[in-house]
Kinemage of the C-alpha trace (Angstrom):
@kinemage 1
@onewidth
@group {chain A} dominant
@subgroup {mainchain}
@vectorlist {calphas} color= white
{ca unk a 1} P 0.003 -0.362 -0.113
{ca unk a 2} L 2.597 2.414 0.640
{ca unk a 3} L 4.054 1.782 -2.805
{ca unk a 4} L 0.940 2.687 -4.578
{ca unk a 5} L 0.732 5.580 -2.298
{ca unk a 6} L 4.249 6.918 -3.265
{ca unk a 7} L 3.167 6.525 -6.914
{ca unk a 8} L -0.161 8.487 -6.686
{ca unk a 9} L 2.186 11.159 -4.929
{ca unk a 10} L 4.451 11.254 -7.676
{ca unk a 11} L 1.520 11.693 -10.598
{ca unk a 12} L -0.112 14.288 -8.552
{ca unk a 13} L 2.934 16.048 -7.753
{ca unk a 14} L 3.894 15.839 -11.736
{ca unk a 15} L -0.032 16.872 -13.023
{ca unk a 16} L 0.562 19.723 -10.717
{ca unk a 17} L 4.210 20.653 -12.099
{ca unk a 18} L 2.968 19.948 -15.854
{ca unk a 19} L -0.071 22.449 -14.799
{ca unk a 20} L 2.035 25.469 -13.420
{ca unk a 21} L 4.681 25.104 -16.022
{ca unk a 22} L 2.059 24.479 -19.131
{ca unk a 23} L 3.787 21.687 -20.831
{ca unk a 24} L 2.266 18.490 -21.835
{ca unk a 25} L 1.855 15.778 -18.625
{ca unk a 26} L 3.506 13.164 -20.332
{ca unk a 27} L 7.232 14.006 -20.181
{ca unk a 28} L 6.734 15.310 -16.796
{ca unk a 29} L 5.372 12.118 -15.560
{ca unk a 30} L 8.088 10.073 -17.098
{ca unk a 31} L 10.514 12.444 -15.253
{ca unk a 32} L 9.012 11.752 -12.175
{ca unk a 33} L 8.916 8.280 -12.507
{ca unk a 34} L 12.695 8.377 -13.328
{ca unk a 35} L 13.185 10.724 -10.216
{ca unk a 36} L 10.841 8.190 -7.842
{ca unk a 37} L 14.058 5.367 -8.282
{ca unk a 38} L 16.353 7.934 -6.364
{ca unk a 39} L 14.150 8.802 -3.566
{ca unk a 40} L 11.839 5.522 -3.039
{ca unk a 41} L 12.290 1.865 -3.676
{ca unk a 42} L 9.291 0.509 -5.331
{ca unk a 43} L 9.074 -3.455 -6.007
{ca unk a 44} L 9.702 -4.558 -9.606
{ca unk a 45} L 6.853 -6.571 -9.573
{ca unk a 46} L 4.383 -3.851 -8.718
{ca unk a 47} L 5.728 -1.788 -11.196
{ca unk a 48} L 5.045 -4.479 -13.795
{ca unk a 49} L 1.574 -5.140 -12.403
{ca unk a 50} L 0.456 -1.475 -12.288
{ca unk a 51} L 1.483 -0.903 -15.931
{ca unk a 52} L -0.485 -3.882 -17.130
{ca unk a 53} L -3.484 -2.661 -15.371
{ca unk a 54} L -2.824 0.832 -16.794
{ca unk a 55} L -2.194 -0.548 -20.410
{ca unk a 56} L -5.359 -2.743 -20.229
{ca unk a 57} L -7.682 0.426 -19.386
{ca unk a 58} L -6.024 2.205 -22.320
{ca unk a 59} L -6.448 -0.483 -24.624
{ca unk a 60} L -10.122 -0.784 -23.974
{ca unk a 61} L -10.444 2.561 -24.892
{ca unk a 62} L -8.266 2.420 -27.681
{ca unk a 63} L -10.799 -0.436 -28.834
{ca unk a 64} L -13.692 1.705 -28.453
{ca unk a 65} L -12.509 4.314 -30.960
{ca unk a 66} L -11.232 1.614 -33.533
{ca unk a 67} L -14.762 1.324 -35.756
{ca unk a 68} L -13.997 0.006 -39.199
{ca unk a 69} L -17.526 1.855 -40.372
{ca unk a 70} L -15.637 5.105 -40.534
{ca unk a 71} L -13.099 3.739 -42.820
{ca unk a 72} L -15.469 2.185 -45.220
{ca unk a 73} L -15.123 4.385 -48.000
{ca unk a 74} L -11.125 3.897 -47.659
{ca unk a 75} L -10.819 0.124 -46.587
{ca unk a 76} L -8.971 -1.460 -49.245
{ca unk a 77} L -6.603 1.459 -49.415
{ca unk a 78} L -6.071 1.024 -45.784
{ca unk a 79} L -5.715 -2.440 -46.013
{ca unk a 80} L -3.014 -1.951 -49.172
{ca unk a 81} L -1.271 0.699 -46.851
{ca unk a 82} L -1.621 -0.846 -43.212
{ca unk a 83} L 0.293 -4.421 -44.753
{ca unk a 84} L 2.954 -2.880 -46.905
{ca unk a 85} L 3.588 -0.497 -44.237
{ca unk a 86} L 3.548 -3.050 -41.703
{ca unk a 87} L 6.238 -5.619 -43.634
{ca unk a 88} L 8.251 -3.071 -45.280
{ca unk a 89} L 8.953 -0.976 -41.897
{ca unk a 90} L 9.371 -4.457 -39.887
{ca unk a 91} L 11.823 -5.452 -42.309
{ca unk a 92} L 13.981 -2.583 -42.265
{ca unk a 93} L 13.880 -1.933 -38.309
{ca unk a 94} L 14.738 -6.000 -38.375
{ca unk a 95} L 17.620 -5.250 -40.099
{ca unk a 96} L 19.067 -2.195 -38.709
{ca unk a 97} L 18.700 -3.963 -35.382
{ca unk a 98} L 20.777 -6.722 -36.383
{ca unk a 99} L 23.234 -4.318 -37.917
{ca unk a 100} L 23.111 -2.913 -34.342
{ca unk a 101} L 24.145 -6.054 -32.947
{ca unk a 102} L 21.176 -7.165 -31.265
{ca unk a 103} L 20.464 -11.170 -31.380
{ca unk a 104} L 17.077 -12.263 -33.570
{ca unk a 105} L 14.605 -12.817 -30.897
{ca unk a 106} L 15.639 -9.431 -29.741
{ca unk a 107} L 15.576 -7.672 -33.419
{ca unk a 108} L 12.361 -9.465 -33.962
{ca unk a 109} L 10.655 -7.595 -30.879
{ca unk a 110} L 12.357 -4.287 -31.714
{ca unk a 111} L 10.785 -4.652 -35.797
{ca unk a 112} L 7.677 -5.433 -34.756
{ca unk a 113} L 7.580 -2.481 -31.956
{ca unk a 114} L 8.081 -0.070 -35.072
{ca unk a 115} L 5.508 -1.156 -36.984
{ca unk a 116} L 2.314 -0.014 -34.686
{ca unk a 117} L 1.412 3.677 -34.476
{ca unk a 118} L -0.357 5.131 -31.503
{ca unk a 119} L -4.499 4.964 -31.798
{ca unk a 120} L -4.611 7.418 -28.998
{ca unk a 121} L -2.443 10.159 -30.208
{ca unk a 122} L -3.842 9.896 -33.765
{ca unk a 123} L -7.226 10.073 -32.720
{ca unk a 124} L -6.956 12.768 -30.520
{ca unk a 125} L -5.091 14.806 -33.614
{ca unk a 126} L -7.490 13.905 -35.921
{ca unk a 127} L -10.509 14.840 -33.351
{ca unk a 128} L -9.053 18.167 -32.955
{ca unk a 129} L -8.454 19.104 -36.101
{ca unk a 130} L -11.935 17.852 -37.174
{ca unk a 131} L -10.123 15.615 -39.355
{ca unk a 132} L -11.889 12.123 -38.454
{ca unk a 133} L -14.019 11.708 -41.653
{ca unk a 134} L -11.833 13.386 -44.181
{ca unk a 135} L -9.875 10.846 -46.544
{ca unk a 136} L -6.817 10.990 -44.617
{ca unk a 137} L -8.364 10.382 -41.622
{ca unk a 138} L -10.579 7.301 -42.821
{ca unk a 139} L -7.247 6.069 -44.301
{ca unk a 140} L -5.431 6.376 -40.898
{ca unk a 141} L -7.981 4.685 -38.696
{ca unk a 142} L -8.245 1.722 -40.940
{ca unk a 143} L -4.365 1.446 -40.819
{ca unk a 144} L -4.393 1.678 -36.732
{ca unk a 145} L -6.865 -0.642 -36.695
{ca unk a 146} L -4.771 -3.210 -38.884
{ca unk a 147} L -1.877 -2.757 -37.153
{ca unk a 148} L -3.199 -3.247 -33.689
{ca unk a 149} L -4.942 -6.539 -34.471
{ca unk a 150} L -2.186 -7.886 -36.096
{ca unk a 151} L 0.385 -7.035 -33.385
{ca unk a 152} L -2.427 -8.476 -31.169
{ca unk a 153} L -2.059 -11.542 -33.037
{ca unk a 154} L 1.468 -11.898 -32.997
{ca unk a 155} L 1.585 -11.154 -29.068
{ca unk a 156} L 0.984 -14.723 -28.267
{ca unk a 157} L 2.980 -16.108 -30.970
{ca unk a 158} L 6.324 -14.468 -29.392
{ca unk a 159} L 5.409 -14.946 -26.064
{ca unk a 160} L 4.643 -18.681 -26.452
{ca unk a 161} L 6.738 -19.921 -29.359
{ca unk a 162} L 9.806 -20.820 -26.557
{ca unk a 163} L 7.124 -23.017 -25.078
{ca unk a 164} L 6.805 -25.079 -28.540
{ca unk a 165} L 5.365 -24.551 -31.817
{ca unk a 166} L 2.093 -25.977 -30.886
{ca unk a 167} L 1.483 -23.789 -28.017
{ca unk a 168} L 2.333 -20.646 -30.221
{ca unk a 169} L -0.574 -21.730 -32.731
{ca unk a 170} L -2.808 -22.373 -29.846
{ca unk a 171} L -2.382 -18.785 -28.820
{ca unk a 172} L -3.266 -17.565 -32.321
{ca unk a 173} L -6.351 -19.348 -32.843
{ca unk a 174} L -7.626 -18.303 -29.679
{ca unk a 175} L -6.968 -14.731 -30.413
{ca unk a 176} L -8.634 -15.542 -33.954
{ca unk a 177} L -11.454 -16.795 -32.212
{ca unk a 178} L -11.935 -13.892 -29.718
{ca unk a 179} L -11.244 -11.436 -32.893
{ca unk a 180} L -13.995 -13.392 -34.588
{ca unk a 181} L -16.521 -13.138 -31.717
{ca unk a 182} L -15.782 -9.251 -30.983
{ca unk a 183} L -16.349 -8.511 -34.572
{ca unk a 184} L -19.946 -10.551 -34.681
{ca unk a 185} L -20.820 -8.598 -31.465
{ca unk a 186} L -20.005 -5.412 -33.229
{ca unk a 187} L -22.215 -6.293 -36.278
{ca unk a 188} L -24.882 -7.931 -34.274
{ca unk a 189} L -24.750 -6.168 -30.914
{ca unk a 190} L -26.361 -2.682 -31.790
{ca unk a 191} L -29.529 -4.133 -32.909
{ca unk a 192} L -30.161 -6.567 -30.141
{ca unk a 193} L -29.602 -3.914 -27.836
{ca unk a 194} L -31.803 -1.329 -29.048
{ca unk a 195} L -34.458 -4.148 -28.439
{ca unk a 196} L -34.278 -3.619 -24.723
{ca unk a 197} L -35.862 -0.372 -23.450
{ca unk a 198} L -33.922 -0.448 -20.084
{ca unk a 199} L -32.145 2.734 -18.716
{ca unk a 200} L -29.156 4.192 -19.421
{ca unk a 201} L -27.237 2.907 -16.404
{ca unk a 202} L -28.537 -0.758 -16.759
{ca unk a 203} L -27.297 -0.343 -20.378
{ca unk a 204} L -23.644 0.764 -19.168
{ca unk a 205} L -23.777 -1.939 -17.071
{ca unk a 206} L -24.219 -4.791 -19.721
{ca unk a 207} L -21.626 -2.912 -22.050
{ca unk a 208} L -18.935 -3.534 -18.990
{ca unk a 209} L -20.137 -7.121 -18.083
{ca unk a 210} L -19.232 -7.843 -21.917
{ca unk a 211} L -15.840 -5.847 -21.404
{ca unk a 212} L -15.366 -8.246 -18.241
{ca unk a 213} L -16.510 -11.231 -20.620
{ca unk a 214} L -13.973 -10.650 -23.138
{ca unk a 215} L -11.095 -10.358 -20.120
{ca unk a 216} L -12.761 -13.450 -18.696
{ca unk a 217} L -12.286 -15.438 -21.927
{ca unk a 218} L -8.822 -14.214 -22.453
{ca unk a 219} L -7.905 -15.269 -19.037
{ca unk a 220} L -9.390 -18.858 -19.841
{ca unk a 221} L -7.605 -19.152 -22.764
{ca unk a 222} L -4.660 -18.112 -21.513
{ca unk a 223} L -4.210 -14.950 -23.528
{ca unk a 224} L -2.877 -11.666 -22.219
{ca unk a 225} L -5.416 -10.138 -20.680
{ca unk a 226} L -5.161 -6.857 -22.759
{ca unk a 227} L -6.346 -8.499 -25.968
{ca unk a 228} L -9.468 -9.389 -24.253
{ca unk a 229} L -9.304 -5.582 -23.091
{ca unk a 230} L -8.938 -4.356 -26.579
{ca unk a 231} L -11.179 -6.391 -28.177
{ca unk a 232} L -14.063 -6.231 -25.785
{ca unk a 233} L -13.498 -2.143 -26.422
{ca unk a 234} L -13.722 -3.068 -30.350
{ca unk a 235} L -16.901 -4.989 -30.240
{ca unk a 236} L -18.942 -1.818 -28.206
{ca unk a 237} L -17.507 0.665 -30.519
{ca unk a 238} L -20.782 0.677 -32.416
{ca unk a 239} L -22.953 0.183 -29.617
{ca unk a 240} L -25.415 3.372 -29.014
{ca unk a 241} L -24.341 4.447 -25.120
{ca unk a 242} L -20.675 4.080 -26.472
{ca unk a 243} L -20.602 7.379 -27.110
{ca unk a 244} L -22.173 8.365 -23.756
{ca unk a 245} L -19.412 5.642 -22.183
{ca unk a 246} L -16.486 7.609 -23.759
{ca unk a 247} L -16.688 10.620 -21.777
{ca unk a 248} L -17.476 8.627 -18.562
{ca unk a 249} L -14.418 6.616 -18.951
{ca unk a 250} L -12.162 9.552 -20.099
{ca unk a 251} L -11.346 10.562 -16.092
{ca unk a 252} L -10.560 6.904 -15.316
{ca unk a 253} L -8.262 6.628 -18.447
{ca unk a 254} L -6.506 9.718 -17.372
{ca unk a 255} L -6.236 8.162 -13.853
{ca unk a 256} L -4.605 4.772 -15.135
{ca unk a 257} L -2.930 6.637 -17.787
{ca unk a 258} L -0.786 8.773 -15.096
{ca unk a 259} L 0.108 5.650 -13.297
{ca unk a 260} L 0.974 3.709 -16.075
{ca unk a 261} L 3.689 6.166 -17.418
{ca unk a 262} L 4.661 7.195 -13.899
{ca unk a 263} L 5.535 3.349 -13.401
{ca unk a 264} L 7.110 3.180 -16.737
{ca unk a 265} L 9.518 5.975 -16.046
{ca unk a 266} L 10.570 4.246 -12.822
{ca unk a 267} L 10.725 0.676 -14.518
{ca unk a 268} L 12.763 2.541 -17.455
{ca unk a 269} L 15.365 4.372 -14.551
{ca unk a 270} L 17.997 6.240 -16.435
{ca unk a 271} L 19.156 4.865 -19.396
{ca unk a 272} L 22.357 4.667 -20.447
{ca unk a 273} L 24.410 6.212 -23.344
{ca unk a 274} L 24.313 2.943 -25.556
{ca unk a 275} L 20.650 2.698 -25.262
{ca unk a 276} L 19.899 6.405 -25.821
{ca unk a 277} L 21.853 6.194 -28.951
{ca unk a 278} L 20.199 3.563 -30.358
{ca unk a 279} L 16.930 4.983 -29.544
{ca unk a 280} L 17.835 7.719 -31.436
{ca unk a 281} L 18.772 5.786 -34.330
{ca unk a 282} L 15.281 3.919 -34.406
{ca unk a 283} L 13.201 7.065 -33.890
{ca unk a 284} L 14.920 8.280 -36.664
{ca unk a 285} L 14.108 5.646 -38.518
{ca unk a 286} L 10.525 5.589 -37.865
{ca unk a 287} L 10.082 9.370 -38.234
{ca unk a 288} L 12.069 9.452 -41.167
{ca unk a 289} L 11.004 6.257 -43.270
{ca unk a 290} L 7.057 6.521 -42.276
{ca unk a 291} L 6.403 9.329 -44.322
{ca unk a 292} L 7.696 8.811 -47.816
{ca unk a 293} L 6.804 5.144 -47.615
{ca unk a 294} L 2.819 6.225 -46.615
{ca unk a 295} L 2.875 8.204 -49.314
{ca unk a 296} L 4.104 6.210 -52.131
{ca unk a 297} L 1.801 3.751 -51.260
{ca unk a 298} L -1.454 5.403 -51.114
{ca unk a 299} L -0.887 7.597 -53.985
{ca unk a 300} L -0.575 4.390 -55.939
{ca unk a 301} L -3.676 2.983 -54.052
{ca unk a 302} L -5.592 6.382 -55.747
{ca unk a 303} L -4.963 8.954 -52.725
{ca unk a 304} L -4.363 12.429 -53.611
{ca unk a 305} L -0.815 13.472 -52.616
{ca unk a 306} L -2.283 15.629 -49.636
{ca unk a 307} L -4.299 12.736 -47.815
{ca unk a 308} L -0.862 10.441 -48.633
{ca unk a 309} L 1.602 12.848 -46.888
{ca unk a 310} L -1.257 14.014 -44.090
{ca unk a 311} L -1.061 10.038 -43.326
{ca unk a 312} L 1.964 9.367 -43.090
{ca unk a 313} L 2.821 11.995 -41.147
{ca unk a 314} L -0.008 11.133 -38.478
{ca unk a 315} L 1.610 7.504 -38.491
{ca unk a 316} L 5.117 8.615 -38.453
{ca unk a 317} L 5.284 7.121 -34.314
{ca unk a 318} L 5.133 3.789 -32.478
{ca unk a 319} L 2.064 2.771 -30.241
{ca unk a 320} L 1.042 1.934 -26.654
{ca unk a 321} L 0.630 -1.211 -28.227
{ca unk a 322} L 4.618 -1.472 -28.582
{ca unk a 323} L 4.611 -0.875 -25.104
{ca unk a 324} L 2.684 -4.126 -24.814
{ca unk a 325} L 4.802 -6.069 -26.836
{ca unk a 326} L 7.933 -4.911 -25.264
{ca unk a 327} L 6.387 -5.402 -21.572
{ca unk a 328} L 4.718 -9.144 -22.392
{ca unk a 329} L 8.355 -9.675 -23.687
{ca unk a 330} L 9.883 -8.289 -20.542
{ca unk a 331} L 7.742 -10.351 -18.183
{ca unk a 332} L 8.073 -13.947 -20.255
{ca unk a 333} L 11.861 -12.538 -19.774
{ca unk a 334} L 12.411 -13.026 -23.603
{ca unk a 335} L 14.108 -9.273 -23.424
{ca unk a 336} L 16.137 -7.658 -21.439
{ca unk a 337} L 15.496 -4.440 -19.643
{ca unk a 338} L 17.720 -2.917 -21.996
{ca unk a 339} L 15.640 -3.876 -24.921
{ca unk a 340} L 12.570 -2.904 -23.497
{ca unk a 341} L 14.276 0.820 -22.226
{ca unk a 342} L 14.732 1.291 -26.149
{ca unk a 343} L 11.281 0.417 -27.199
{ca unk a 344} L 9.991 2.573 -24.437
{ca unk a 345} L 12.170 5.671 -25.317
{ca unk a 346} L 11.435 5.084 -28.833
{ca unk a 347} L 7.476 5.237 -28.069
{ca unk a 348} L 7.579 8.104 -26.244
{ca unk a 349} L 9.450 10.097 -28.036
{ca unk a 350} L 7.528 9.684 -31.303
{ca unk a 351} L 4.269 10.325 -29.733
{ca unk a 352} L 5.887 13.458 -28.538
{ca unk a 353} L 7.150 14.404 -31.625
{ca unk a 354} L 4.136 13.485 -33.527
{ca unk a 355} L 2.187 17.013 -32.950
{ca unk a 356} L 5.102 18.710 -34.662
{ca unk a 357} L 5.721 16.814 -37.358
{ca unk a 358} L 1.740 15.998 -38.523
{ca unk a 359} L 1.707 19.609 -39.265
{ca unk a 360} L 0.030 21.690 -42.051
{ca unk a 361} L 3.402 23.398 -42.522
{ca unk a 362} L 5.206 20.128 -42.709
{ca unk a 363} L 2.754 18.654 -45.242
{ca unk a 364} L 2.623 22.034 -47.381
{ca unk a 365} L 6.439 21.857 -47.224
{ca unk a 366} L 6.554 18.129 -48.303
{ca unk a 367} L 3.968 18.769 -51.160
{ca unk a 368} L 6.135 21.656 -52.222
{ca unk a 369} L 9.216 19.003 -52.679
{ca unk a 370} L 6.700 16.363 -54.452
{ca unk a 371} L 6.905 17.328 -58.316
{ca unk a 372} L 3.864 16.900 -60.560
{ca unk a 373} L 4.161 13.429 -61.836
{ca unk a 374} L 4.122 13.234 -65.996
{ca unk a 375} L 3.249 10.408 -67.790
{ca unk a 376} L 5.395 9.386 -70.669
{ca unk a 377} L 4.594 10.214 -74.090
{ca unk a 378} L 2.009 12.530 -72.649
{ca unk a 379} L 1.354 16.089 -74.556
{ca unk a 380} L 2.286 19.247 -72.616
{ca unk a 381} L -0.750 21.186 -72.483
{ca unk a 382} L -0.350 24.876 -73.211
{ca unk a 383} L -2.286 26.632 -70.470
{ca unk a 384} L -3.862 29.513 -71.229
{ca unk a 385} L -4.500 31.760 -68.149
{ca unk a 386} L -7.929 34.055 -68.608
{ca unk a 387} L -7.253 37.394 -68.281
{ca unk a 388} L -10.654 38.666 -66.822
{ca unk a 389} L -14.196 38.218 -66.041
{ca unk a 390} L -13.578 33.785 -65.316
{ca unk a 391} L -14.522 31.989 -62.047
{ca unk a 392} L -11.769 31.220 -60.180
{ca unk a 393} L -11.726 28.228 -57.955
{ca unk a 394} L -9.668 27.655 -54.930
{ca unk a 395} L -8.767 24.289 -53.613
{ca unk a 396} L -10.569 21.272 -55.637
{ca unk a 397} L -11.395 18.824 -52.468
{ca unk a 398} L -14.834 16.926 -52.039
{ca unk a 399} L -16.403 20.086 -51.908
{ca unk a 400} L -14.857 21.944 -55.180
{ca unk a 401} L -15.145 19.129 -57.162
{ca unk a 402} L -19.250 18.801 -57.542
{ca unk a 403} L -18.584 22.952 -58.014
{ca unk a 404} L -16.301 22.060 -61.082
{ca unk a 405} L -18.648 19.955 -62.577
{ca unk a 406} L -21.312 22.390 -62.647
{ca unk a 407} L -19.051 25.390 -64.308
{ca unk a 408} L -17.844 23.303 -67.207
{ca unk a 409} L -21.199 22.812 -67.929
{ca unk a 410} L -21.407 26.324 -68.631
{ca unk a 411} L -19.592 28.700 -70.716
{ca unk a 412} L -17.324 30.715 -68.363
{ca unk a 413} L -14.152 30.702 -68.498
{ca unk a 414} L -12.526 28.547 -65.678
{ca unk a 415} L -9.408 28.420 -63.622
{ca unk a 416} L -8.467 26.043 -60.791
{ca unk a 417} L -5.800 26.581 -58.026
{ca unk a 418} L -5.023 23.661 -56.007
{ca unk a 419} L -1.679 22.617 -54.130
{ca unk a 420} L -2.191 18.747 -54.859
{ca unk a 421} L 0.001 17.558 -57.331
{ca unk a 422} L -2.250 14.668 -58.189
{ca unk a 423} L -5.073 16.828 -58.533
{ca unk a 424} L -3.540 19.277 -60.609
{ca unk a 425} L -2.188 16.328 -62.935
{ca unk a 426} L -5.644 15.041 -63.291
{ca unk a 427} L -7.024 18.840 -63.877
{ca unk a 428} L -4.279 18.823 -67.177
{ca unk a 429} L -5.163 15.484 -68.385
{ca unk a 430} L -8.729 16.711 -68.373
{ca unk a 431} L -7.148 20.269 -70.182
{ca unk a 432} L -8.779 22.366 -67.344
{ca unk a 433} L -6.668 25.091 -67.133
{ca unk a 434} L -5.053 25.269 -63.356
{ca unk a 435} L -2.098 26.278 -61.335
{ca unk a 436} L -0.295 24.649 -58.469
{ca unk a 437} L 0.493 26.287 -55.336
{ca unk a 438} L -0.640 27.899 -52.329
{ca unk a 439} L -3.772 29.899 -52.519
{ca unk a 440} L -2.539 32.184 -50.093
{ca unk a 441} L -0.014 33.398 -51.714
{ca unk a 442} L -0.180 36.721 -53.381
{ca unk a 443} L 2.169 36.121 -56.639
{ca unk a 444} L -0.083 33.115 -57.368
{ca unk a 445} L -2.842 35.383 -57.160
{ca unk a 446} L -1.326 37.707 -59.283
{ca unk a 447} L -0.725 35.305 -61.946
{ca unk a 448} L -4.048 34.005 -61.653
{ca unk a 449} L -5.418 37.665 -62.282
{ca unk a 450} L -7.603 37.307 -59.337
{ca unk a 451} L -8.883 40.777 -58.613
{ca unk a 452} L -10.369 40.643 -62.412
{ca unk a 453} L -12.114 37.549 -61.951
{ca unk a 454} L -15.788 37.610 -62.256
{ca unk a 455} L -16.529 35.252 -58.979
{ca unk a 456} L -14.186 33.799 -56.646
{ca unk a 457} L -14.876 30.450 -54.772
{ca unk a 458} L -12.601 28.766 -52.145
{ca unk a 459} L -12.952 25.473 -50.143
{ca unk a 460} L -9.223 25.664 -48.568
{ca unk a 461} L -9.106 24.179 -45.731
{ca unk a 462} L -8.473 26.927 -42.979
{ca unk a 463} L -11.077 29.560 -43.298
{ca unk a 464} L -7.872 32.151 -42.133
{ca unk a 465} L -5.865 31.005 -45.050
{ca unk a 466} L -8.390 33.409 -47.023
{ca unk a 467} L -7.164 36.752 -45.556
{ca unk a 468} L -4.674 37.547 -48.720
{ca unk a 469} L -7.234 36.385 -50.831
{ca unk a 470} L -10.100 38.996 -50.005
{ca unk a 471} L -7.507 41.766 -49.159
{ca unk a 472} L -5.501 41.154 -52.747
{ca unk a 473} L -9.258 41.032 -54.957
{ca unk a 474} L -11.267 43.650 -52.798
{ca unk a 475} L -14.442 44.256 -54.610
{ca unk a 476} L -14.538 40.831 -56.442
{ca unk a 477} L -17.679 38.619 -55.308
{ca unk a 478} L -15.786 35.978 -53.039
{ca unk a 479} L -17.353 32.846 -51.746
{ca unk a 480} L -15.468 30.819 -48.902
{ca unk a 481} L -16.599 27.694 -47.174
{ca unk a 482} L -16.393 27.902 -43.190
{ca unk a 483} L -17.475 25.625 -41.044
{ca unk a 484} L -18.580 27.561 -37.753
{ca unk a 485} L -20.631 31.277 -36.945
{ca unk a 486} L -16.956 32.589 -35.744
{ca unk a 487} L -15.334 31.832 -39.312
{ca unk a 488} L -18.558 33.181 -41.082
{ca unk a 489} L -18.400 36.645 -39.381
{ca unk a 490} L -14.741 36.776 -39.477
{ca unk a 491} L -14.937 36.630 -43.437
{ca unk a 492} L -17.585 38.981 -43.858
{ca unk a 493} L -15.697 41.547 -41.752
{ca unk a 494} L -13.052 41.074 -44.869
{ca unk a 495} L -15.658 41.435 -47.462
{ca unk a 496} L -16.331 37.864 -48.208
{ca unk a 497} L -19.397 35.959 -48.494
{ca unk a 498} L -19.286 32.703 -45.787
{ca unk a 499} L -21.137 29.582 -46.984
{ca unk a 500} L -21.354 27.393 -43.741
{ca unk a 501} L -20.794 23.544 -44.643
{ca unk a 502} L -23.116 22.599 -41.800
{ca unk a 503} L -26.089 24.718 -43.986
{ca unk a 504} L -24.941 23.761 -46.813
{ca unk a 505} L -25.344 20.210 -45.923
{ca unk a 506} L -28.509 20.724 -44.392
{ca unk a 507} L -30.130 22.385 -47.272
{ca unk a 508} L -29.480 19.357 -49.624
{ca unk a 509} L -30.896 17.044 -47.327
{ca unk a 510} L -33.939 18.905 -47.072
{ca unk a 511} L -34.038 18.935 -50.808
{ca unk a 512} L -33.680 15.210 -50.961
{ca unk a 513} L -36.265 14.806 -48.138
{ca unk a 514} L -38.337 17.007 -50.235
{ca unk a 515} L -37.966 14.829 -53.629
{ca unk a 516} L -38.687 11.417 -51.799
{ca unk a 517} L -41.969 13.056 -49.658
{ca unk a 518} L -43.393 15.611 -51.825
{ca unk a 519} L -46.258 17.548 -50.202
């Protein structure tokens, strides 16, 4: 009890310091755990149990966030990107570990740990940026789900293999069986659930009952409890009350997350210079290789360059699942504490780097480095830029394409500006006048004769990027897509006409409803 009180006290102090200094809590929690090793002795068994308990809760929450229905439009692309990225990065990681002098088993653990990306980090970023339902968001969620399932399938194989091939196959088969059960509940459970007219509190108890049933089944089949927790969360992802359960679980997850990272810091201790250097090498491998690998694979799967690059940046970190793999390898005495420390350091450093790497500034910088692909034998189209009275379309995402189709049916001259090389290449194939670049660049706007256009429509992602356009083309009717009233008011003050995406969607729904139900 005294050791648990010490962990709780250290977590409280760490949160207080992070709040006082206004820095993320994660690095402070880790440092507090490391500092704890100098002032108090916490038994290693307690630290390991705390890690298992904390990561069990985290994996349950992770499973509830991964709904395949969100990725339906990108399902094939997600499978292609996820599998190729898993195999290629894993192979490169294994070879790198062997070159650094690790045994084959240790290198296999390190390589597998490098292949999974963090669901918790990525989902939070996508939610904060309102990108969950964009092409890159859907692709990334599908890749995350596939990676997590692959790692969970491999955990019993790795940990049971020293006990014999039959034992490893039994663990693999048991995990597959639980996976199919979770899929069946995910598919048919919500419909059965809605037939019961019970109070919300009763239904929440049913949800938690399903979770503990999965954990009990995992224990019965001698599988890691973490597998049961993750698949239990996944099975509940589509249930009507899962949305209500998530905010209630948030505080619990935050509590166990704090204990987890404190215990992780205490278990790692102060890393040696060799461990730091090797962790840095593997961190660079993940951060440098993942974006181009995912971009190339996603582009070949039919995605635009921008969505492909954003997906690669979002996936350029390792995962809490990587820590699970390393932890079980450590508990099974198949890897040394030094190998586990390296896996943990890579995971934590890449998690901390992700918000800075997966930014619009980095994505735009990478897009500028990406040349427009030119197919062999293609005739170069000589584009004539309209001088005046043309329709200027800025950004050609899912909103801009229907607009372009409507404009092409008219006789008005059109010019499109887009920053995606794949989009620009397709426009040139169709002999539609276009310019590639940043729509907020005044030189590009001058080249496009924006101040002499008949009308301008802008669907670029951030409404704030329209400032230069509205200042340069003052007096030209300019329609700007926005997502909330605050941005709409800002656009009006600059002289533009805001079009609220939510209002447009509601209008289209009402038109469809009126057609289906006239009178």
